[in-house]
N, C-alpha and C positions, 0 to 999 in steps of 0.2 A: 504496498500500499502507496502511493509515493504521500509527501506530505501535504500536498493536497483536501488529497482523498481524506488523509487525518482529520485536516484543521474545521473541512466540511460536516465529520463526523461529531467532530465535537460539538457544533452551534447545533446542527442536532439536536445532539441530547441534552441542550441547555436549554432548547426549544421547548424538546417535552415535559427535559422540570419542570419547567418555568407553568407552563398550562397543565398542569398533576398538581402543581402550587397554588395558583392563583383559586381550581378548581373546589378542591376544601374549604378556601379561605372564604368563597364563597359559599357551599355548602352553611362551615361554622355561623356565619350569617344570619342564612335563610333558616338555620336551624333559631339562636337569639331572634331573629324579629318575629319568627313562631311562637315561641313562647313568652313577649313582651302582650302577641294577641291575645293568648291565651289568658295571661294572664287580666289585662284586663277587661274580659268581658265576666266580672262576678253580676250576677242581678242589681247589687247596690249602682256598680256603674251604669246599665243599663237606666234603667231606673234617672236616676239623672242624668245620664245624654236625654232617655226623650224627653223631660217638664225641660231639659234648654231643648230643645223644636219649639216643645209650644210655646217657652218667653217669646219667643222668634218669631212665628207663623201667627199667635194672636194679634204681639206685638207689628206685627205690620199691616194685618189686618185690622188695629185702633188707628193709623195714621190714615185711612181711606176712611174707614169710617167715624170721625173726628166731634162730626156735632150730629148725631146720632139721638132721640127724644130721651130715648128708655135706653139707659144705658148695662142698667142688667140683662133686660133681652139680647141687646147684644150681643153683652160677655159671655152670657148662654147658648146663644145660638152660635159667635163664629170660633167660640173657648174649647165643646164639647168635639167639632171634627177636627179642630186644631191640635187637641190629644191622640185624638187616634189616628191620627195622618202623622203623625209624627212620632208615635210607637210606633208606625208599618214601620215607614222610611230607616229606623234607626235601628232596626231588630232584623232587614234584610239587609240590609249595609255592615251590616257588629259579627266580628266572625263567632262560632259558639262551642266553633271544638275542631280541636283538630286530631285528625289520624295519623298516631305514625305504625310504622312498619314496626315489629319485633326486630326483627336486623341489625335494626341500630343501638335494639337499649343491650345495658350493663354494657360498653363504653365509654367513658366518658377519664 
């Protein structure tokens, strides 16, 4: 094997090693992100986000209908749909369960 072939083989080996290291680092980052997402989905956290969405939706509706003669009726009429919508959207956009294969367990 000549010097050029040996040099190219070394460069190829370094490239393969680099790809393997980057792939493993990416897997670790993905696992860490999944763990963070799993921790943030407790029922209390979900209720807090639902109530936050209710405040945003009802607040926007309140800005549209600021001069209504019966404010209690406006709050009921707009608050109930906002509560249902906020719950549905928050539940749909929240990861509630992460399933992992049994292959990766025990290696840490």
